[in-house]
N, CA, C and O atoms as a DFTB+ gen file, in Angstrom:
604 C
 N C O
     1  1     136.500     102.216     130.206
     2  2     135.343     101.571     130.777
     3  2     135.340     100.104     130.333
     4  3     135.562      99.793     129.163
     5  1     135.092      99.240     131.268
     6  2     135.042      97.812     130.980
     7  2     133.587      97.359     130.908
     8  3     132.816      97.567     131.844
     9  1     133.222      96.739     129.792
    10  2     131.862      96.237     129.609
    11  2     131.838      94.728     129.741
    12  3     132.836      94.055     129.482
    13  1     130.690      94.200     130.146
    14  2     130.475      92.760     130.179
    15  2     129.031      92.477     129.780
    16  3     128.165      93.346     129.886
    17  1     128.783      91.259     129.323
    18  2     127.446      90.851     128.890
    19  2     126.655      90.375     130.100
    20  3     127.178      89.672     130.965
    21  1     125.381      90.771     130.146
    22  2     124.483      90.319     131.209
    23  2     123.178      89.830     130.585
    24  3     122.795      90.279     129.505
    25  1     122.496      88.908     131.268
    26  2     121.181      88.499     130.778
    27  2     120.176      89.632     131.017
    28  3     120.329      90.433     131.939
    29  1     119.170      89.678     130.186
    30  2     118.150      90.713     130.316
    31  2     116.847      90.153     129.746
    32  3     116.872      89.364     128.802
    33  1     115.740      90.546     130.300
    34  2     114.451      90.089     129.770
    35  2     114.177      90.795     128.442
    36  3     114.725      91.862     128.166
    37  1     113.342      90.195     127.646
    38  2     112.973      90.817     126.372
    39  2     112.259      92.139     126.629
    40  3     112.458      93.105     125.892
    41  1     111.432      92.187     127.664
    42  2     110.732      93.428     128.000
    43  2     111.717      94.542     128.349
    44  3     111.559      95.671     127.885
    45  1     112.727      94.238     129.158
    46  2     113.732      95.238     129.527
    47  2     114.571      95.636     128.310
    48  3     114.899      96.811     128.139
    49  1     114.920      94.654     127.461
    50  2     115.668      94.973     126.239
    51  2     114.852      95.892     125.341
    52  3     115.400      96.798     124.713
    53  1     113.548      95.662     125.277
    54  2     112.685      96.536     124.481
    55  2     112.659      97.964     125.033
    56  3     112.522      98.919     124.268
    57  1     112.788      98.116     126.343
    58  2     112.877      99.457     126.932
    59  2     114.150     100.162     126.452
    60  3     114.132     101.353     126.141
    61  1     115.249      99.413     126.396
    62  2     116.506      99.978     125.898
    63  2     116.345     100.379     124.431
    64  3     116.759     101.468     124.034
    65  1     115.743      99.498     123.629
    66  2     115.505      99.802     122.213
    67  2     114.639     101.046     122.082
    68  3     114.934     101.930     121.277
    69  1     113.576     101.115     122.867
    70  2     112.665     102.270     122.800
    71  2     113.414     103.575     123.082
    72  3     113.126     104.606     122.474
    73  1     114.369     103.524     124.001
    74  2     115.056     104.764     124.371
    75  2     116.274     105.077     123.495
    76  3     116.671     106.238     123.401
    77  1     116.878     104.066     122.849
    78  2     118.140     104.311     122.146
    79  2     118.136     104.072     120.642
    80  3     118.967     104.646     119.938
    81  1     117.228     103.243     120.121
    82  2     117.318     102.886     118.701
    83  2     116.907     104.057     117.826
    84  3     115.935     104.752     118.120
    85  1     117.656     104.272     116.741
    86  2     117.435     105.435     115.878
    87  2     116.188     105.341     115.019
    88  3     115.539     106.359     114.780
    89  1     115.829     104.148     114.544
    90  2     114.734     104.103     113.573
    91  2     113.791     102.916     113.700
    92  3     112.853     102.821     112.908
    93  1     113.980     102.021     114.633
    94  2     113.066     100.896     114.795
    95  2     112.445     100.879     116.174
    96  3     113.040     101.318     117.159
    97  1     111.237     100.362     116.216
    98  2     110.506     100.222     117.464
    99  2     110.874      98.900     118.135
   100  3     111.544      98.060     117.533
   101  1     110.437      98.715     119.383
   102  2     110.645      97.434     120.061
   103  2     109.983      96.289     119.286
   104  3     109.096      96.518     118.463
   105  1     110.419      95.067     119.555
   106  2     109.872      93.898     118.874
   107  2     108.732      93.300     119.689
   108  3     108.659      93.478     120.905
   109  1     107.851      92.594     119.006
   110  2     106.715      91.964     119.688
   111  2     107.037      90.546     120.130
   112  3     106.598      90.114     121.195
   113  1     107.797      89.822     119.324
   114  2     108.103      88.424     119.621
   115  2     109.603      88.207     119.438
   116  3     110.184      88.665     118.454
   117  1     110.227      87.509     120.387
   118  2     111.657      87.245     120.297
   119  2     111.987      85.948     121.024
   120  3     111.169      85.414     121.774
   121  1     113.199      85.451     120.790
   122  2     113.676      84.222     121.440
   123  2     114.484      84.520     122.709
   124  3     114.264      83.905     123.753
   125  1     115.422      85.472     122.607
   126  2     116.225      85.823     123.779
   127  2     116.823      87.212     123.582
   128  3     116.789      87.772     122.486
   129  1     117.373      87.757     124.671
   130  2     117.984      89.087     124.643
   131  2     119.186      89.093     125.585
   132  3     119.301      88.255     126.480
   133  1     120.074      90.054     125.362
   134  2     121.206      90.257     126.256
   135  2     121.508      91.752     126.286
   136  3     121.013      92.520     125.461
   137  1     122.321      92.141     127.243
   138  2     122.696      93.551     127.367
   139  2     124.174      93.631     127.706
   140  3     124.780      92.644     128.121
   141  1     124.748      94.814     127.528
   142  2     126.112      95.042     127.993
   143  2     126.046      96.123     129.067
   144  3     125.333      97.119     128.936
   145  1     126.804      95.898     130.122
   146  2     126.785      96.806     131.266
   147  2     128.210      97.101     131.701
   148  3     129.137      96.349     131.398
   149  1     128.369      98.206     132.417
   150  2     129.689      98.555     132.944
   151  2     129.860      97.984     134.350
   152  3     128.994      97.262     134.842
   153  1     130.979      98.312     134.990
   154  2     131.296      97.787     136.319
   155  2     130.252      98.176     137.364
   156  3     130.034      97.443     138.329
   157  1     129.619      99.309     137.174
   158  2     128.613      99.785     138.121
   159  2     127.228      99.204     137.840
   160  3     126.287      99.442     138.597
   161  1     127.105      98.446     136.756
   162  2     125.816      97.843     136.418
   163  2     124.958      98.670     135.479
   164  3     123.837      98.275     135.160
   165  1     125.466      99.810     135.031
   166  2     124.705     100.648     134.102
   167  2     124.678      99.992     132.723
   168  3     125.720      99.607     132.195
   169  1     123.500      99.868     132.151
   170  2     123.337      99.243     130.843
   171  2     123.659     100.252     129.750
   172  3     123.157     101.376     129.760
   173  1     124.506      99.838     128.803
   174  2     124.909     100.698     127.695
   175  2     124.372     100.229     126.347
   176  3     124.605     100.874     125.325
   177  1     123.654      99.110     126.343
   178  2     123.066      98.626     125.102
   179  2     122.407      97.283     125.303
   180  3     122.639      96.601     126.301
   181  1     121.572      96.907     124.331
   182  2     120.881      95.630     124.383
   183  2     120.706      95.081     122.976
   184  3     120.700      95.824     121.994
   185  1     120.566      93.770     122.902
   186  2     120.316      93.092     121.626
   187  2     119.160      92.123     121.822
   188  3     119.004      91.519     122.884
   189  1     118.353      91.987     120.772
   190  2     117.202      91.081     120.809
   191  2     117.296      90.153     119.603
   192  3     117.541      90.596     118.481
   193  1     117.100      88.867     119.847
   194  2     117.235      87.840     118.815
   195  2     115.932      87.069     118.689
   196  3     115.282      86.750     119.685
   197  1     115.556      86.772     117.436
   198  2     114.325      86.016     117.204
   199  2     114.383      85.248     115.908
   200  3     115.444      85.114     115.298
   201  1     113.244      84.746     115.491
   202  2     113.135      84.037     114.219
   203  2     113.257      85.035     113.077
   204  3     112.949      86.213     113.259
   205  1     113.699      84.593     111.906
   206  2     113.823      85.505     110.768
   207  2     112.491      86.167     110.406
   208  3     111.444      85.520     110.406
   209  1     112.545      87.448     110.101
   210  2     111.332      88.170     109.700
   211  2     110.903      87.786     108.291
   212  3     109.722      87.893     107.962
   213  1     111.833      87.341     107.455
   214  2     111.515      86.874     106.105
   215  2     111.130      85.395     106.183
   216  3     111.971      84.546     106.480
   217  1     109.881      85.097     105.920
   218  2     109.384      83.726     106.069
   219  2     110.181      82.677     105.288
   220  3     110.350      81.570     105.799
   221  1     110.681      82.961     104.079
   222  2     111.462      81.933     103.379
   223  2     112.747      81.529     104.116
   224  3     113.315      80.472     103.840
   225  1     113.199      82.365     105.047
   226  2     114.424      82.064     105.796
   227  2     114.150      81.306     107.095
   228  3     115.082      80.937     107.809
   229  1     112.874      81.074     107.398
   230  2     112.491      80.368     108.629
   231  2     112.627      78.861     108.426
   232  3     111.646      78.178     108.132
   233  1     113.828      78.356     108.582
   234  2     114.084      76.930     108.383
   235  2     114.302      76.179     109.694
   236  3     114.587      74.981     109.681
   237  1     114.173      76.865     110.814
   238  2     114.382      76.244     112.109
   239  2     115.830      76.263     112.575
   240  3     116.116      75.974     113.737
   241  1     116.749      76.604     111.667
   242  2     118.168      76.625     112.006
   243  2     118.793      78.000     111.791
   244  3     120.000      78.170     111.959
   245  1     117.969      78.979     111.419
   246  2     118.448      80.347     111.194
   247  2     117.826      81.252     112.243
   248  3     116.637      81.155     112.544
   249  1     118.639      82.122     112.785
   250  2     118.199      83.084     113.795
   251  2     118.496      84.478     113.285
   252  3     119.460      84.672     112.545
   253  1     117.692      85.446     113.665
   254  2     117.913      86.836     113.244
   255  2     118.165      87.728     114.456
   256  3     117.418      87.693     115.434
   257  1     119.217      88.520     114.379
   258  2     119.430      89.559     115.381
   259  2     118.482      90.686     114.970
   260  3     118.727      91.398     113.996
   261  1     117.409      90.832     115.720
   262  2     116.337      91.754     115.356
   263  2     116.650      93.205     115.705
   264  3     116.316      94.116     114.947
   265  1     117.282      93.416     116.833
   266  2     117.618      94.771     117.274
   267  2     118.946      94.764     118.018
   268  3     119.249      93.840     118.773
   269  1     119.721      95.801     117.792
   270  2     120.878      96.133     118.621
   271  2     120.809      97.639     118.809
   272  3     120.800      98.400     117.840
   273  1     120.760      98.056     120.056
   274  2     120.691      99.484     120.361
   275  2     121.684      99.786     121.481
   276  3     121.691      99.119     122.516
   277  1     122.518     100.794     121.262
   278  2     123.490     101.191     122.290
   279  2     123.474     102.707     122.452
   280  3     122.902     103.436     121.641
   281  1     124.112     103.150     123.510
   282  2     124.235     104.585     123.748
   283  2     125.496     105.154     123.101
   284  3     125.861     106.301     123.361
   285  1     126.158     104.370     122.268
   286  2     127.363     104.825     121.583
   287  2     128.663     104.450     122.276
   288  3     129.745     104.813     121.815
   289  1     128.559     103.724     123.381
   290  2     129.765     103.293     124.085
   291  2     130.628     102.442     123.157
   292  3     130.133     101.545     122.475
   293  1     131.920     102.740     123.144
   294  2     132.862     102.052     122.255
   295  2     132.798     100.535     122.424
   296  3     132.830     100.022     123.542
   297  1     132.709      99.830     121.303
   298  2     132.686      98.368     121.208
   299  2     131.423      97.703     121.741
   300  3     131.347      96.474     121.759
   301  1     130.441      98.466     122.171
   302  2     129.210      97.870     122.710
   303  2     128.462      97.073     121.638
   304  3     127.997      95.967     121.913
   305  1     128.340      97.613     120.425
   306  2     127.634      96.896     119.350
   307  2     128.312      95.573     119.032
   308  3     127.651      94.536     118.977
   309  1     129.610      95.596     118.823
   310  2     130.342      94.369     118.500
   311  2     130.214      93.346     119.617
   312  3     130.051      92.155     119.356
   313  1     130.288      93.806     120.856
   314  2     130.174      92.905     121.994
   315  2     128.799      92.240     122.018
   316  3     128.689      91.046     122.295
   317  1     127.761      93.006     121.729
   318  2     126.404      92.457     121.725
   319  2     126.206      91.465     120.585
   320  3     125.650      90.386     120.795
   321  1     126.654      91.816     119.374
   322  2     126.542      90.878     118.254
   323  2     127.286      89.574     118.566
   324  3     126.761      88.488     118.325
   325  1     128.492      89.680     119.096
   326  2     129.281      88.486     119.413
   327  2     128.578      87.617     120.452
   328  3     128.595      86.391     120.339
   329  1     127.966      88.227     121.454
   330  2     127.248      87.467     122.478
   331  2     126.039      86.751     121.868
   332  3     125.754      85.604     122.213
   333  1     125.333      87.428     120.967
   334  2     124.187      86.805     120.299
   335  2     124.627      85.600     119.483
   336  3     123.954      84.569     119.478
   337  1     125.752      85.728     118.793
   338  2     126.275      84.640     117.966
   339  2     126.674      83.456     118.841
   340  3     126.353      82.312     118.517
   341  1     127.365      83.716     119.937
   342  2     127.767      82.624     120.837
   343  2     126.546      81.885     121.392
   344  3     126.525      80.655     121.443
   345  1     125.546      82.638     121.799
   346  2     124.334      82.027     122.357
   347  2     123.590      81.219     121.298
   348  3     123.151      80.100     121.568
   349  1     123.444      81.774     120.098
   350  2     122.744      81.071     119.021
   351  2     123.467      79.782     118.659
   352  3     122.835      78.746     118.450
   353  1     124.772      79.847     118.587
   354  2     125.564      78.657     118.271
   355  2     125.389      77.597     119.355
   356  3     125.237      76.415     119.049
   357  1     125.410      78.012     120.606
   358  2     125.229      77.079     121.723
   359  2     123.839      76.434     121.694
   360  3     123.674      75.308     122.164
   361  1     122.857      77.124     121.157
   362  2     121.494      76.592     121.068
   363  2     121.276      75.722     119.829
   364  3     120.189      75.175     119.647
   365  1     122.289      75.588     118.980
   366  2     122.194      74.702     117.835
   367  2     121.819      75.351     116.516
   368  3     121.611      74.654     115.522
   369  1     121.728      76.685     116.489
   370  2     121.439      77.353     115.220
   371  2     122.651      77.238     114.301
   372  3     123.786      77.136     114.766
   373  1     122.401      77.256     112.991
   374  2     123.471      77.087     112.005
   375  2     123.801      78.360     111.236
   376  3     124.854      78.462     110.607
   377  1     122.894      79.325     111.293
   378  2     123.108      80.566     110.545
   379  2     122.473      81.716     111.313
   380  3     121.419      81.560     111.930
   381  1     123.123      82.866     111.269
   382  2     122.575      84.081     111.861
   383  2     122.474      85.136     110.762
   384  3     123.354      85.241     109.906
   385  1     121.402      85.910     110.794
   386  2     121.239      87.016     109.857
   387  2     120.850      88.262     110.627
   388  3     120.401      88.192     111.772
   389  1     121.028      89.386     109.989
   390  2     120.552      90.652     110.516
   391  2     120.489      91.637     109.357
   392  3     121.024      91.367     108.281
   393  1     119.849      92.759     109.568
   394  2     119.685      93.767     108.528
   395  2     120.174      95.116     109.022
   396  3     120.056      95.433     110.205
   397  1     120.721      95.904     108.119
   398  2     121.076      97.293     108.405
   399  2     120.534      98.157     107.277
   400  3     120.205      97.664     106.199
   401  1     120.449      99.437     107.542
   402  2     120.172     100.369     106.453
   403  2     121.423     100.448     105.589
   404  3     122.535     100.277     106.087
   405  1     121.246     100.703     104.313
   406  2     122.384     100.773     103.381
   407  2     123.373     101.860     103.806
   408  3     124.570     101.748     103.544
   409  1     122.881     102.895     104.453
   410  2     123.748     103.999     104.872
   411  2     124.596     103.661     106.103
   412  3     125.522     104.402     106.432
   413  1     124.296     102.573     106.770
   414  2     125.068     102.177     107.946
   415  2     126.288     101.366     107.503
   416  3     126.205     100.581     106.558
   417  1     127.386     101.552     108.165
   418  2     128.655     100.966     107.706
   419  2     128.754      99.461     107.883
   420  3     129.408      98.795     107.081
   421  1     128.131      98.913     108.898
   422  2     128.263      97.487     109.173
   423  2     129.578      97.120     109.839
   424  3     129.930      95.941     109.887
   425  1     130.307      98.089     110.349
   426  2     131.621      97.828     110.956
   427  2     131.530      96.835     112.107
   428  3     132.375      95.947     112.215
   429  1     130.533      96.963     112.962
   430  2     130.393      96.039     114.093
   431  2     130.072      94.629     113.607
   432  3     130.504      93.645     114.208
   433  1     129.319      94.536     112.527
   434  2     128.984      93.220     111.965
   435  2     130.221      92.553     111.378
   436  3     130.482      91.377     111.631
   437  1     130.974      93.307     110.599
   438  2     132.210      92.756     110.025
   439  2     133.193      92.356     111.119
   440  3     133.917      91.371     110.978
   441  1     133.218      93.115     112.204
   442  2     134.147      92.841     113.298
   443  2     133.917      91.470     113.929
   444  3     134.855      90.858     114.439
   445  1     132.679      90.984     113.897
   446  2     132.396      89.674     114.509
   447  2     132.232      88.565     113.474
   448  3     131.962      87.421     113.839
   449  1     132.393      88.887     112.179
   450  2     132.393      87.855     111.156
   451  2     131.212      87.796     110.219
   452  3     131.146      86.895     109.383
   453  1     130.272      88.725     110.325
   454  2     129.160      88.758     109.374
   455  2     129.680      89.212     108.009
   456  3     130.652      89.962     107.927
   457  1     129.032      88.756     106.953
   458  2     129.323      89.226     105.603
   459  2     128.033      89.749     104.990
   460  3     126.951      89.227     105.259
   461  1     128.155      90.790     104.159
   462  2     126.982      91.346     103.497
   463  2     126.531      90.355     102.438
   464  3     127.297      90.003     101.541
   465  1     125.287      89.905     102.543
   466  2     124.748      88.874     101.666
   467  2     124.015      89.457     100.467
   468  3     124.228      89.015      99.338
   469  1     123.152      90.449     100.698
   470  2     122.352      91.010      99.610
   471  2     121.700      92.313     100.039
   472  3     121.545      92.587     101.229
   473  1     121.322      93.109      99.049
   474  2     120.471      94.280      99.304
   475  2     119.027      93.810      99.266
   476  3     118.684      92.894      98.519
   477  1     118.196      94.429     100.062
   478  2     116.766      94.135     100.034
   479  2     116.021      95.421      99.741
   480  3     116.564      96.514      99.902
   481  1     114.788      95.290      99.315
   482  2     114.011      96.454      98.911
   483  2     113.668      97.348     100.089
   484  3     113.356      96.862     101.176
   485  1     113.724      98.637      99.875
   486  2     113.262      99.612     100.856
   487  2     111.863     100.044     100.496
   488  3     111.275      99.533      99.543
   489  1     111.326     100.977     101.249
   490  2     110.036     101.558     100.913
   491  2     108.839     100.784     101.394
   492  3     107.721     101.023     100.938
   493  1     109.056      99.844     102.323
   494  2     107.929      99.117     102.890
   495  2     108.299      98.721     104.312
   496  3     109.478      98.696     104.668
   497  1     107.298      98.413     105.119
   498  2     107.612      98.015     106.489
   499  2     108.468      96.761     106.515
   500  3     108.453      95.970     105.572
   501  1     109.213      96.582     107.596
   502  2     110.071      95.417     107.730
   503  2     109.275      94.192     108.158
   504  3     109.809      93.083     108.170
   505  1     107.991      94.380     108.513
   506  2     107.148      93.260     108.902
   507  2     106.279      92.864     107.722
   508  3     106.380      93.452     106.645
   509  1     105.427      91.872     107.920
   510  2     104.539      91.423     106.855
   511  2     103.488      92.487     106.570
   512  3     103.394      93.478     107.294
   513  1     102.702      92.288     105.523
   514  2     101.680      93.265     105.157
   515  2     100.332      92.995     105.793
   516  3      99.331      93.572     105.368
   517  1     100.276      92.142     106.790
   518  2      99.015      91.895     107.474
   519  2      98.519      93.206     108.067
   520  3      99.308      94.015     108.554
   521  1      97.230      93.406     108.022
   522  2      96.626      94.667     108.464
   523  2      97.069      95.039     109.874
   524  3      97.417      96.194     110.115
   525  1      97.065      94.106     110.799
   526  2      97.386      94.442     112.186
   527  2      98.849      94.812     112.383
   528  3      99.210      95.350     113.430
   529  1      99.706      94.533     111.390
   530  2     101.128      94.807     111.543
   531  2     101.623      95.923     110.634
   532  3     102.810      96.248     110.664
   533  1     100.769      96.507     109.845
   534  2     101.220      97.506     108.871
   535  2     101.981      98.660     109.509
   536  3     102.937      99.174     108.927
   537  1     101.567      99.060     110.684
   538  2     102.195     100.197     111.331
   539  2     103.213      99.772     112.390
   540  3     103.626     100.580     113.222
   541  1     103.612      98.505     112.353
   542  2     104.522      98.003     113.377
   543  2     105.886      98.671     113.317
   544  3     106.495      98.909     114.360
   545  1     106.380      98.980     112.128
   546  2     107.683      99.609     111.975
   547  2     107.555     100.793     111.027
   548  3     106.671     100.816     110.170
   549  1     108.431     101.766     111.181
   550  2     108.385     102.905     110.268
   551  2     108.768     102.483     108.851
   552  3     109.598     101.594     108.659
   553  1     108.163     103.121     107.881
   554  2     108.526     102.850     106.495
   555  2     109.806     103.616     106.190
   556  3     109.921     104.804     106.492
   557  1     110.740     102.935     105.603
   558  2     112.017     103.546     105.251
   559  2     112.253     103.313     103.769
   560  3     112.265     102.166     103.322
   561  1     112.437     104.360     103.012
   562  2     112.625     104.232     101.578
   563  2     114.039     103.813     101.203
   564  3     114.324     103.554     100.034
   565  1     114.909     103.747     102.173
   566  2     116.297     103.391     101.928
   567  2     116.458     101.876     101.777
   568  3     115.768     101.100     102.439
   569  1     117.372     101.467     100.900
   570  2     117.686     100.045     100.769
   571  2     118.251      99.520     102.089
   572  3     118.888     100.247     102.851
   573  1     118.000      98.255     102.327
   574  2     118.550      97.589     103.490
   575  2     119.527      96.518     103.012
   576  3     119.440      96.051     101.876
   577  1     120.436      96.141     103.867
   578  2     121.396      95.081     103.560
   579  2     121.141      93.914     104.503
   580  3     120.962      94.101     105.707
   581  1     121.125      92.710     103.942
   582  2     121.053      91.526     104.795
   583  2     122.461      90.993     104.973
   584  3     123.181      90.761     104.002
   585  1     122.839      90.804     106.213
   586  2     124.141      90.262     106.587
   587  2     123.925      88.855     107.114
   588  3     122.890      88.567     107.715
   589  1     124.890      87.979     106.894
   590  2     124.752      86.612     107.395
   591  2     126.077      86.088     107.929
   592  3     127.150      86.630     107.667
   593  1     125.950      85.011     108.689
   594  2     127.127      84.374     109.269
   595  2     126.792      82.907     109.511
   596  3     125.803      82.585     110.169
   597  1     127.619      82.031     108.978
   598  2     127.470      80.603     109.282
   599  2     127.964      80.374     110.706
   600  3     128.997      80.903     111.117
   601  1     127.216      79.586     111.434
   602  2     127.613      79.319     112.835
   603  2     128.321      78.007     112.882
   604  3     128.746      77.574     113.952
């Protein structure tokens, strides 16, 4: 099967995330999204990119890949990460970050050049502690890894 990258609205990408992502919900705010599709136009995954969720990393030149969700099609994750990196670089960003659960291998991230930067604390939502956002994401007690890539 041959995949290619297509533009997609954030709303449509969130539908893909809602149906395919294992542990995270759709995002509320994002900068851009893309999808991978086959020759017939069937979407096999989507990625959503936005500002860093960690406020200290919001320097105006760092972008975060917030979600990548696929149906398991071979190379779909790597293709989506690579497309996000190309787009971010073209827009003038200097660094890209993303997070995985510690139990996830990060193979797709390494394949496109990300390096594991640090472990982050588990056991709390991935969003801020503001009352209106407390239930935005599921609480996961597992450590997370922050991955980064200079653009």
